[in-house]
OpenMM code with the backbone's topology and positions (N, CA, C; nanometers):
from openmm import Vec3, app, unit

residues = "MET GLN THR ARG THR PRO VAL GLY ILE ASP ILE ALA SER LYS LYS PHE ASP VAL ALA VAL TRP LYS GLY ASP THR SER TYR LYS THR LYS VAL PHE PRO ASN THR PRO LYS GLY PHE SER ALA LEU LYS LYS TRP LEU GLU PRO PHE GLY ASP CYS HIS ILE CYS MET GLU ALA THR GLY ALA TYR SER GLU PRO LEU ALA THR PHE LEU HIS ASP GLU GLY TYR ASP VAL SER VAL GLU ASN PRO ALA ARG ILE LYS ARG PHE GLY GLN ALA GLU LEU ASN ASN MET SER CYS GLN VAL LEU ALA ARG ARG TYR LEU GLN SER GLY VAL THR SER ASP SER TYR TRP".split()
positions = [
    Vec3(5.1019, 19.8324, 3.1627),
    Vec3(5.0801, 19.6328, 3.2005),
    Vec3(5.1219, 19.5615, 3.1364),
    Vec3(5.2607, 19.4773, 3.2149),
    Vec3(5.3618, 19.3638, 3.1921),
    Vec3(5.2649, 19.2910, 3.0684),
    Vec3(5.3043, 19.2202, 2.9932),
    Vec3(5.2269, 19.1800, 2.8825),
    Vec3(5.2685, 19.0159, 2.9761),
    Vec3(5.2016, 18.9261, 2.9632),
    Vec3(5.2483, 18.7772, 3.0435),
    Vec3(5.2117, 18.6685, 2.9207),
    Vec3(5.2823, 18.5584, 2.9061),
    Vec3(5.2548, 18.4356, 2.8112),
    Vec3(5.1782, 18.3512, 2.8873),
    Vec3(5.0533, 18.3597, 2.7603),
    Vec3(4.9876, 18.2590, 2.8438),
    Vec3(5.0095, 18.1170, 2.8183),
    Vec3(4.9461, 18.0288, 2.8831),
    Vec3(5.0246, 17.9012, 2.9018),
    Vec3(4.8686, 17.7744, 2.9259),
    Vec3(4.8276, 17.7175, 2.8279),
    Vec3(4.7562, 17.6585, 2.9205),
    Vec3(4.8124, 17.4755, 2.9580),
    Vec3(4.6816, 17.4360, 2.9954),
    Vec3(4.7747, 17.2884, 3.1098),
    Vec3(4.6066, 17.2012, 3.0803),
    Vec3(4.6689, 17.0756, 3.0373),
    Vec3(4.5480, 16.9736, 3.0267),
    Vec3(4.6058, 16.8699, 3.0950),
    Vec3(4.5234, 16.8232, 3.2005),
    Vec3(4.5623, 16.7776, 3.3139),
    Vec3(4.5578, 16.6073, 3.3156),
    Vec3(4.5941, 16.5474, 3.3371),
    Vec3(4.5591, 16.3443, 3.3780),
    Vec3(4.6295, 16.2989, 3.4351),
    Vec3(4.5935, 16.1866, 3.4531),
    Vec3(4.6695, 16.1269, 3.5883),
    Vec3(4.8285, 16.0827, 3.5874),
    Vec3(4.8395, 16.0947, 3.4312),
    Vec3(4.9320, 16.0033, 3.4149),
    Vec3(5.0156, 16.1367, 3.3477),
    Vec3(4.9402, 16.1967, 3.2925),
    Vec3(5.0758, 16.2931, 3.2446),
    Vec3(4.9989, 16.4291, 3.2295),
    Vec3(5.0509, 16.5504, 3.1486),
    Vec3(4.9877, 16.6556, 3.1038),
    Vec3(5.0473, 16.7348, 2.9490),
    Vec3(4.9554, 16.7698, 2.9267),
    Vec3(4.9446, 16.8773, 2.7639),
    Vec3(4.9939, 17.0291, 2.8183),
    Vec3(5.0619, 17.0206, 2.7866),
    Vec3(5.1091, 17.1713, 2.7674),
    Vec3(5.1049, 17.2419, 2.6460),
    Vec3(5.0403, 17.4025, 2.5798),
    Vec3(5.0922, 17.5179, 2.4733),
    Vec3(5.0718, 17.6160, 2.5969),
    Vec3(5.1911, 17.6920, 2.4901),
    Vec3(5.2339, 17.8083, 2.5204),
    Vec3(5.1926, 17.8764, 2.3607),
    Vec3(5.1144, 18.0159, 2.4330),
    Vec3(5.0450, 18.0884, 2.2898),
    Vec3(5.1568, 18.1491, 2.2222),
    Vec3(5.2218, 18.1800, 2.0828),
    Vec3(5.3119, 18.2074, 2.0362),
    Vec3(5.2401, 18.3817, 2.0062),
    Vec3(5.1091, 18.3572, 1.9727),
    Vec3(5.0780, 18.4562, 1.8719),
    Vec3(5.0120, 18.4104, 1.7224),
    Vec3(4.8991, 18.5084, 1.6926),
    Vec3(4.8053, 18.4362, 1.6202),
    Vec3(4.7222, 18.3602, 1.6009),
    Vec3(4.7956, 18.2053, 1.5505),
    Vec3(4.7351, 18.0757, 1.6012),
    Vec3(4.8201, 18.0289, 1.6146),
    Vec3(4.9600, 18.0467, 1.6846),
    Vec3(5.0512, 17.9525, 1.6641),
    Vec3(5.1395, 17.9202, 1.8600),
    Vec3(5.1334, 17.7745, 1.8503),
    Vec3(5.1369, 17.7033, 1.9829),
    Vec3(5.3098, 17.6827, 2.0037),
    Vec3(5.3671, 17.6500, 2.0899),
    Vec3(5.4592, 17.5453, 2.1301),
    Vec3(5.4003, 17.4544, 2.2320),
    Vec3(5.3552, 17.3400, 2.1827),
    Vec3(5.3160, 17.1773, 2.2864),
    Vec3(5.4468, 17.1340, 2.2922),
    Vec3(5.4008, 17.0968, 2.4341),
    Vec3(5.4791, 16.9865, 2.4914),
    Vec3(5.4145, 16.8860, 2.5897),
    Vec3(5.4246, 16.7310, 2.6067),
    Vec3(5.3683, 16.6482, 2.6933),
    Vec3(5.4978, 16.6409, 2.7832),
    Vec3(5.4826, 16.6122, 2.9582),
    Vec3(5.5554, 16.6058, 3.0493),
    Vec3(5.5100, 16.4759, 3.1475),
    Vec3(5.5127, 16.3628, 3.2060),
    Vec3(5.5121, 16.3190, 3.2757),
    Vec3(5.3764, 16.3739, 3.3987),
    Vec3(5.2554, 16.3721, 3.4542),
    Vec3(5.2638, 16.3689, 3.5943),
    Vec3(5.3230, 16.3347, 3.7052),
    Vec3(5.4576, 16.4072, 3.7385),
    Vec3(5.5233, 16.3743, 3.7885),
    Vec3(5.6113, 16.4452, 3.8954),
    Vec3(5.7030, 16.5090, 3.9676),
    Vec3(5.7392, 16.5406, 4.0404),
    Vec3(5.8379, 16.5777, 3.9219),
    Vec3(5.9131, 16.4880, 3.8548),
    Vec3(6.0293, 16.5318, 3.7949),
    Vec3(5.9528, 16.6224, 3.6144),
    Vec3(5.8419, 16.5758, 3.6043),
    Vec3(5.7851, 16.6209, 3.4735),
    Vec3(5.7529, 16.7317, 3.5326),
    Vec3(5.7161, 16.7848, 3.6767),
    Vec3(5.7118, 16.9199, 3.6972),
    Vec3(5.8304, 17.0485, 3.6727),
    Vec3(5.9220, 16.9236, 3.7125),
    Vec3(6.0875, 17.0056, 3.7224),
    Vec3(6.0791, 17.0809, 3.5524),
    Vec3(6.1085, 16.9985, 3.4793),
    Vec3(6.0819, 17.0037, 3.3577),
    Vec3(6.0439, 17.0981, 3.2693),
    Vec3(5.9042, 17.0908, 3.3561),
    Vec3(5.7800, 17.1990, 3.2342),
    Vec3(5.8635, 17.3230, 3.3533),
    Vec3(5.8614, 17.3479, 3.4312),
    Vec3(5.9835, 17.4086, 3.4969),
    Vec3(6.0784, 17.5598, 3.3831),
    Vec3(6.1899, 17.4080, 3.3850),
    Vec3(6.2699, 17.4580, 3.2748),
    Vec3(6.2484, 17.4761, 3.1764),
    Vec3(6.1095, 17.4065, 3.1012),
    Vec3(6.1207, 17.4530, 2.9532),
    Vec3(6.0347, 17.5886, 2.9554),
    Vec3(5.9688, 17.5633, 3.0278),
    Vec3(5.9058, 17.7132, 3.0380),
    Vec3(6.0233, 17.8728, 3.0341),
    Vec3(6.1493, 17.8563, 3.0625),
    Vec3(6.1871, 17.9383, 3.1069),
    Vec3(6.2290, 18.0617, 2.9579),
    Vec3(6.2738, 17.9833, 2.8987),
    Vec3(6.2756, 18.0723, 2.7348),
    Vec3(6.1146, 18.1404, 2.7167),
    Vec3(5.9993, 18.1612, 2.7882),
    Vec3(5.8826, 18.1407, 2.7404),
    Vec3(5.8741, 18.3636, 2.8296),
    Vec3(5.9710, 18.3821, 2.9842),
    Vec3(5.9549, 18.4531, 3.0266),
    Vec3(5.8706, 18.4718, 3.1361),
    Vec3(5.7622, 18.5680, 3.1085),
    Vec3(5.6699, 18.5626, 3.2855),
    Vec3(5.5537, 18.5175, 3.1638),
    Vec3(5.4811, 18.3679, 3.2866),
    Vec3(5.3964, 18.2789, 3.2375),
    Vec3(5.2682, 18.3158, 3.3149),
    Vec3(5.1589, 18.3100, 3.2668),
    Vec3(5.0965, 18.2768, 3.3472),
    Vec3(4.9860, 18.1287, 3.2925),
    Vec3(4.9411, 18.0729, 3.3954),
    Vec3(4.9254, 17.9025, 3.3736),
    Vec3(4.8293, 17.9116, 3.3734),
    Vec3(4.6808, 17.8631, 3.2802),
    Vec3(4.5734, 17.8245, 3.3303),
    Vec3(4.5267, 17.6863, 3.2832),
    Vec3(4.5021, 17.5948, 3.3722),
    Vec3(4.4572, 17.4718, 3.3652),
    Vec3(4.2943, 17.4105, 3.4583),
    Vec3(4.2554, 17.3070, 3.3786),
    Vec3(4.0977, 17.2784, 3.4857),
    Vec3(4.1163, 17.2094, 3.6049),
    Vec3(4.0436, 17.1958, 3.6719),
    Vec3(4.0907, 17.2028, 3.8282),
    Vec3(4.0067, 17.0580, 3.8040),
    Vec3(4.1196, 16.9675, 3.8276),
    Vec3(4.0332, 16.7972, 3.8258),
    Vec3(4.1515, 16.7798, 3.9578),
    Vec3(4.1463, 16.8262, 4.0546),
    Vec3(4.1468, 16.7723, 4.1832),
    Vec3(4.3204, 16.7427, 4.2659),
    Vec3(4.2615, 16.5905, 4.1910),
    Vec3(4.4248, 16.5067, 4.2684),
    Vec3(4.5311, 16.4980, 4.1779),
    Vec3(4.4460, 16.5699, 4.0738),
    Vec3(4.5035, 16.5488, 3.9166),
    Vec3(4.6257, 16.6316, 3.9194),
    Vec3(4.5444, 16.7825, 3.9574),
    Vec3(4.6099, 16.9485, 3.9054),
    Vec3(4.6308, 17.0023, 4.0535),
    Vec3(4.6189, 16.9294, 4.1271),
    Vec3(4.6751, 17.0659, 4.2822),
    Vec3(4.7866, 16.9935, 4.2821),
    Vec3(4.8402, 16.9193, 4.2524),
    Vec3(4.9865, 16.9250, 4.3085),
    Vec3(5.1102, 17.0128, 4.1821),
    Vec3(5.0721, 17.0065, 4.0513),
    Vec3(5.1002, 17.0981, 3.9523),
    Vec3(5.0606, 17.1986, 3.9632),
    Vec3(4.9289, 17.2610, 4.0278),
    Vec3(4.9097, 17.4286, 4.0103),
    Vec3(4.9783, 17.4896, 4.1318),
    Vec3(5.0278, 17.3359, 4.2794),
    Vec3(5.0803, 17.4072, 4.3895),
    Vec3(5.1931, 17.3910, 4.3322),
    Vec3(5.3032, 17.2862, 4.2638),
    Vec3(5.3684, 17.3122, 4.2462),
    Vec3(5.4703, 17.4431, 4.1822),
    Vec3(5.3674, 17.4775, 4.0525),
    Vec3(5.4204, 17.6435, 4.0010),
    Vec3(5.3557, 17.7525, 4.0851),
    Vec3(5.2382, 17.7466, 4.1451),
    Vec3(5.2412, 17.8902, 4.1982),
    Vec3(5.3899, 17.9330, 4.2820),
    Vec3(5.4386, 17.7938, 4.3961),
    Vec3(5.5601, 17.8402, 4.5016),
    Vec3(5.6541, 17.8107, 4.4207),
    Vec3(5.6624, 17.8102, 4.3006),
    Vec3(5.7671, 17.8534, 4.2287),
    Vec3(5.7972, 17.9974, 4.1410),
    Vec3(5.6643, 18.0780, 4.1978),
    Vec3(5.6401, 18.2092, 4.1069),
    Vec3(5.5517, 18.2168, 4.0134),
    Vec3(5.5081, 18.1070, 3.9800),
    Vec3(5.4179, 18.1727, 3.8521),
    Vec3(5.2494, 18.1960, 3.8887),
    Vec3(5.1784, 18.2972, 3.8234),
    Vec3(5.0255, 18.3049, 3.8608),
    Vec3(5.0045, 18.1530, 3.7585),
    Vec3(4.8697, 18.1616, 3.8578),
    Vec3(4.7843, 17.9417, 3.8007),
    Vec3(4.7040, 18.0329, 3.8063),
    Vec3(4.5706, 17.9860, 3.7062),
    Vec3(4.4214, 17.9707, 3.7261),
    Vec3(4.4163, 17.8545, 3.6861),
    Vec3(4.3350, 17.8403, 3.7934),
    Vec3(4.2656, 17.6904, 3.8225),
    Vec3(4.1304, 17.6770, 3.7837),
    Vec3(4.0914, 17.6811, 3.6585),
    Vec3(3.9391, 17.7300, 3.5955),
    Vec3(3.8480, 17.5648, 3.6532),
    Vec3(3.6919, 17.5760, 3.6464),
    Vec3(3.6290, 17.4931, 3.6343),
    Vec3(3.6439, 17.4277, 3.5192),
    Vec3(3.5886, 17.3160, 3.4791),
    Vec3(3.6226, 17.2686, 3.3424),
    Vec3(3.4731, 17.2938, 3.2680),
    Vec3(3.3755, 17.3118, 3.3249),
    Vec3(3.2607, 17.3419, 3.2332),
    Vec3(3.2215, 17.4927, 3.1742),
    Vec3(3.3496, 17.5621, 3.2653),
    Vec3(3.3628, 17.6996, 3.2154),
    Vec3(3.4863, 17.6755, 3.0552),
    Vec3(3.5973, 17.6525, 3.0726),
    Vec3(3.6477, 17.5932, 2.9937),
    Vec3(3.5854, 17.5086, 2.8595),
    Vec3(3.5053, 17.4214, 2.8828),
    Vec3(3.4156, 17.3313, 2.7275),
    Vec3(3.3276, 17.4582, 2.6797),
    Vec3(3.2306, 17.5372, 2.7635),
    Vec3(3.1878, 17.6390, 2.7374),
    Vec3(3.2723, 17.7190, 2.6354),
    Vec3(3.4163, 17.7459, 2.6334),
    Vec3(3.4631, 17.8218, 2.5755),
    Vec3(3.5098, 17.7749, 2.4307),
    Vec3(3.5189, 17.6831, 2.4459),
    Vec3(3.6134, 17.5799, 2.3388),
    Vec3(3.5756, 17.4609, 2.3001),
    Vec3(3.3845, 17.4905, 2.2883),
    Vec3(3.2975, 17.4075, 2.3030),
    Vec3(3.3560, 17.2837, 2.1585),
    Vec3(3.3701, 17.3554, 2.0449),
    Vec3(3.4117, 17.2619, 1.8860),
    Vec3(3.5555, 17.1896, 1.9810),
    Vec3(3.6933, 17.2772, 2.0128),
    Vec3(3.7850, 17.2467, 1.9602),
    Vec3(3.8566, 17.1479, 2.0984),
    Vec3(3.7555, 17.1288, 2.2136),
    Vec3(3.8351, 17.0389, 2.2729),
    Vec3(3.8904, 16.9391, 2.2747),
    Vec3(3.7621, 16.9149, 2.1901),
    Vec3(3.8537, 16.7411, 2.1291),
    Vec3(3.9640, 16.7447, 2.0498),
    Vec3(4.0022, 16.8342, 2.0257),
    Vec3(4.1927, 16.8635, 1.9720),
    Vec3(4.2727, 16.9034, 2.0350),
    Vec3(4.2723, 16.9822, 2.0844),
    Vec3(4.3656, 17.0251, 2.1678),
    Vec3(4.3398, 17.1318, 2.2934),
    Vec3(4.2978, 17.0072, 2.4624),
    Vec3(4.2187, 17.1266, 2.4939),
    Vec3(4.3157, 17.2027, 2.6000),
    Vec3(4.4493, 17.1704, 2.5803),
    Vec3(4.6085, 17.3105, 2.6262),
    Vec3(4.5272, 17.4373, 2.6092),
    Vec3(4.5481, 17.4506, 2.4178),
    Vec3(4.5435, 17.5636, 2.3820),
    Vec3(4.4186, 17.6261, 2.3606),
    Vec3(4.3120, 17.5638, 2.4193),
    Vec3(4.1760, 17.6512, 2.4415),
    Vec3(4.2188, 17.6755, 2.5518),
    Vec3(4.2600, 17.6059, 2.6871),
    Vec3(4.3083, 17.6980, 2.7766),
    Vec3(4.4285, 17.8352, 2.7467),
    Vec3(4.5324, 17.8090, 2.6882),
    Vec3(4.5898, 17.9253, 2.7062),
    Vec3(4.5073, 18.0611, 2.6280),
    Vec3(4.4327, 18.0409, 2.4716),
    Vec3(4.3266, 18.1368, 2.4512),
    Vec3(4.2506, 18.1663, 2.5660),
    Vec3(4.1512, 18.0961, 2.6107),
    Vec3(4.0581, 18.1190, 2.7178),
    Vec3(4.1706, 18.2760, 2.8201),
    Vec3(4.2892, 18.2219, 2.8523),
    Vec3(4.3214, 18.3482, 2.9299),
    Vec3(4.3673, 18.4336, 2.8559),
    Vec3(4.3858, 18.5008, 2.7743),
    Vec3(4.3774, 18.5253, 2.6436),
    Vec3(4.3409, 18.6591, 2.6018),
    Vec3(4.2440, 18.5624, 2.5636),
    Vec3(4.0922, 18.6224, 2.5283),
    Vec3(4.0134, 18.7168, 2.6301),
    Vec3(4.0001, 18.6382, 2.7454),
    Vec3(3.9065, 18.7225, 2.8906),
    Vec3(3.9403, 18.7624, 2.9745),
    Vec3(4.0850, 18.8326, 2.9780),
    Vec3(4.1275, 18.8852, 3.0763),
    Vec3(4.1625, 18.8247, 3.2026),
    Vec3(4.1580, 18.7330, 3.2123),
    Vec3(4.1793, 18.6749, 3.3522),
    Vec3(4.2327, 18.7605, 3.4996),
    Vec3(4.1930, 18.7908, 3.5577),
    Vec3(4.2450, 18.8760, 3.6435),
    Vec3(4.2738, 18.7954, 3.7601),
    Vec3(4.3546, 18.8886, 3.8067),
    Vec3(4.4613, 18.8069, 3.9824),
    Vec3(4.3582, 18.7359, 4.0547),
    Vec3(4.2043, 18.7718, 4.0388),
    Vec3(4.1345, 18.7144, 4.1482),
    Vec3(4.0485, 18.6008, 4.1512),
    Vec3(4.1366, 18.5613, 4.0148),
    Vec3(4.1306, 18.3961, 3.9468),
    Vec3(4.2835, 18.2771, 3.9680),
    Vec3(4.3986, 18.3483, 4.0744),
    Vec3(4.4834, 18.3145, 4.0605),
    Vec3(4.4269, 18.1899, 4.1347),
    Vec3(4.5713, 18.1193, 4.1538),
    Vec3(4.5289, 17.9638, 4.2219),
    Vec3(4.5884, 18.0693, 4.3650),
] * unit.nanometer
topology = app.Topology()
chain = topology.addChain("A")
for resn in residues:
    res = topology.addResidue(resn, chain)
    for name in ("N", "CA", "C"):
        topology.addAtom(name, app.Element.getBySymbol(name[0]), res)
């Protein structure tokens, strides 16, 4: 089985925070505007990380355009129920929820049935 790079996205109305899991406790993070230009910038930024699996919270109007864009670009995307993410990273959500999302993917063994 090919290993994919876990990527967590915490999305809001005007911006989204991205964390790429680099192993152990290491992340590469960046913030992008929640706009079509921001989506394209994210795609370019992710290129060096190879095959990625994106995990984000289901936030309706905020997450659907980005999830659709990433799916259309060929990424595996999992859109998770926010309550599941909260339970997974209870204390850490206030810190950096995009990191929690990346770890959630990595530790849960997300399968293709949870893809966008």
